[in-house]
Legacy VTK file of the C-alpha trace (Angstrom):
# vtk DataFile Version 3.0
C-alpha trace
ASCII
DATASET POLYDATA
POINTS 105 float
-65.880 0.521 71.540
-64.297 2.688 74.209
-66.492 4.206 76.934
-64.606 6.783 78.952
-65.753 8.444 82.125
-64.286 11.806 82.868
-63.177 11.969 86.469
-63.561 15.101 88.544
-66.075 16.854 86.337
-67.667 18.658 89.252
-65.171 21.487 88.905
-64.433 20.706 85.312
-64.844 23.705 83.040
-65.910 21.318 80.263
-68.925 20.285 82.296
-69.792 23.916 82.999
-69.527 24.737 79.309
-71.757 21.758 78.421
-74.384 22.935 80.929
-74.304 26.482 79.486
-74.654 25.181 75.948
-77.493 22.834 76.898
-79.302 25.691 78.742
-79.004 27.927 75.654
-80.413 25.260 73.327
-83.242 24.501 75.801
-84.197 28.186 75.924
-84.117 28.543 72.153
-86.069 25.325 71.652
-88.707 26.444 74.183
-89.077 29.779 72.363
-89.243 28.215 68.899
-92.784 28.535 67.581
-92.816 25.673 65.089
-94.387 22.349 65.964
-91.596 19.795 66.018
-92.876 16.217 66.117
-89.858 15.015 68.089
-89.519 18.018 70.442
-90.068 15.765 73.483
-87.136 13.597 72.443
-84.919 16.664 72.185
-86.134 17.922 75.585
-85.475 14.550 77.173
-81.991 14.276 75.742
-81.118 17.839 76.746
-82.223 17.007 80.285
-80.039 13.876 80.194
-76.992 15.915 78.995
-77.542 18.403 81.797
-77.818 15.608 84.351
-74.624 13.977 83.074
-72.781 17.271 83.324
-74.045 17.791 86.864
-73.106 14.295 88.120
-69.500 14.700 87.040
-69.262 11.311 85.302
-70.364 11.790 81.696
-69.737 8.835 79.405
-68.367 9.996 76.063
-70.433 7.413 74.192
-73.639 8.578 75.919
-72.812 12.252 75.223
-72.426 11.482 71.547
-75.617 9.398 71.443
-77.635 12.225 73.043
-76.212 14.713 70.537
-77.227 12.451 67.655
-80.770 12.076 69.007
-81.102 15.817 69.550
-79.830 16.593 66.057
-82.278 14.084 64.584
-85.184 15.435 66.634
-84.515 19.005 65.576
-84.059 18.114 61.954
-83.077 21.003 59.729
-84.426 23.834 61.878
-81.797 26.405 60.948
-82.805 28.783 63.709
-81.550 26.261 66.276
-78.374 25.430 64.405
-75.975 27.776 66.272
-77.193 26.555 69.655
-76.872 22.924 68.552
-73.374 23.631 67.308
-72.582 25.008 70.744
-73.722 21.774 72.370
-71.601 19.761 69.934
-68.543 21.899 70.602
-69.038 21.431 74.364
-69.281 17.652 73.909
-66.206 17.648 71.690
-64.211 18.917 74.626
-64.729 15.591 76.427
-62.889 13.493 73.881
-61.342 13.170 70.522
-64.507 13.383 68.395
-64.078 12.929 64.653
-65.221 15.990 62.707
-66.626 14.000 59.789
-70.112 13.550 61.248
-72.133 13.848 64.411
-72.108 10.715 66.491
-69.402 8.807 64.659
-67.200 6.601 66.796
LINES 1 106
105 0 1 2 3 4 5 6 7 8 9 10 11 12 13 14 15 16 17 18 19 20 21 22 23 24 25 26 27 28 29 30 31 32 33 34 35 36 37 38 39 40 41 42 43 44 45 46 47 48 49 50 51 52 53 54 55 56 57 58 59 60 61 62 63 64 65 66 67 68 69 70 71 72 73 74 75 76 77 78 79 80 81 82 83 84 85 86 87 88 89 90 91 92 93 94 95 96 97 98 99 100 101 102 103 104
């Protein structure tokens, strides 16, 4: 399995887009009134994605893993779907991600 680090992400527009998408999903998740049993997992993984985008060295495999955990934690909450799709689109910019399923390598 290939693990790629993206060099020079500090000024990388992909990292900025990932941070914006993560911030949007975090805001929408915080405002969502339903009790989600795995909300803490989603919050932790969103924090991890933001940290990876800030450090400038995101690992593609780790980005995908976080996305999968977030999607699983949010389940089928349709109100959060567009924001989650935004995070996925931002992660897709870091590598050639297959479009047949979230998290596939």
